[in-house]
C-alpha positions, -999 to +999 in steps of 0.1 A: -517+088+675-545+089+649-577+111+649-608+093+661-644+102+656-671+088+678-648+063+696-611+052+700-612+017+683-601+011+647-637+014+632-637+051+645-601+060+633-600+086+605-571+072+584-567+101+561-570+139+566-555+165+544-558+203+537-542+220+509-545+241+477-545+233+441-541+253+408-572+251+386-569+261+350-591+265+319-581+241+292-595+220+265-608+184+275-574+169+265-557+193+291-542+213+263-543+251+254-541+256+292-550+290+304-535+299+338-560+300+367-555+304+403-554+288+436-582+269+451-586+252+484-594+216+494-600+194+525-597+156+520-613+134+546-609+097+537-619+096+501-642+126+503-626+157+488-643+193+495-631+220+470-639+257+470-625+289+457-628+316+431-602+325+404-597+344+372-582+330+340-559+349+318-559+352+280-581+326+264-564+304+238-588+275+236-608+287+207-636+265+196-625+233+215-646+222+245-636+240+274-626+221+307-613+229+342-580+211+346-558+205+378-582+190+404-563+176+433-575+139+429-593+119+402-628+108+408-636+077+425-664+054+414-687+077+395-688+108+374-715+135+371-729+159+346-748+181+372-721+197+392-730+234+394-704+259+390-705+296+383-685+313+354-686+348+343-666+373+323-663+409+337-693+406+359-717+393+333-728+358+322-707+336+301-705+352+267-732+341+242-751+321+267-781+329+290-769+309+320-745+317+349-745+281+360-723+255+341-719+218+348-690+196+346-685+161+334-655+141+347-638+106+341-625+084+368-591+085+354-585+122+347-582+156+366-596+174+335-633+177+336-653+190+307-678+221+308-714+221+296-743+245+298-768+232+325-801+229+307-832+209+311-831+191+278-795+184+271-761+199+281-743+215+251-705+219+255-690+252+265-663+261+240-632+283+245-651+309+222-679+311+248-653+320+275-638+355+270-605+365+282-606+371+320-634+345+326-638+338+362-651+307+381-664+303+415-672+269+430-679+249+461-678+213+451-674+178+468-665+145+454-653+111+460-618+104+452-601+070+442 
């Protein structure tokens, strides 16, 4: 027996529903120099994935490389975005050396490692490991299309 929404014929059958957790890490854009993160939550309905949670990262070893969030539960579907708002802070303050609390992610349709950028009006400079101090935290609520 499947789950149906708005009717009981095949056009109304929900063919994929999943709930779970995933571990998100701070890394460089190659997925290396990983800094342990924490457990986040997701619900996947069809190809639509809703993610949320908050976690702390440990001792930062990324250095000057571009920082990324690694470990998303599914790769992106047909598009990627530079304007996905996430909130990052260190010890209750804004990202070190930056006057923003909202960052943005850029993702590829073939990877679960998504680069971090400062969300600005004219451009989006990379967030480096040096910008993220030890104990950086991330809080997010994000939905995306999976493959």
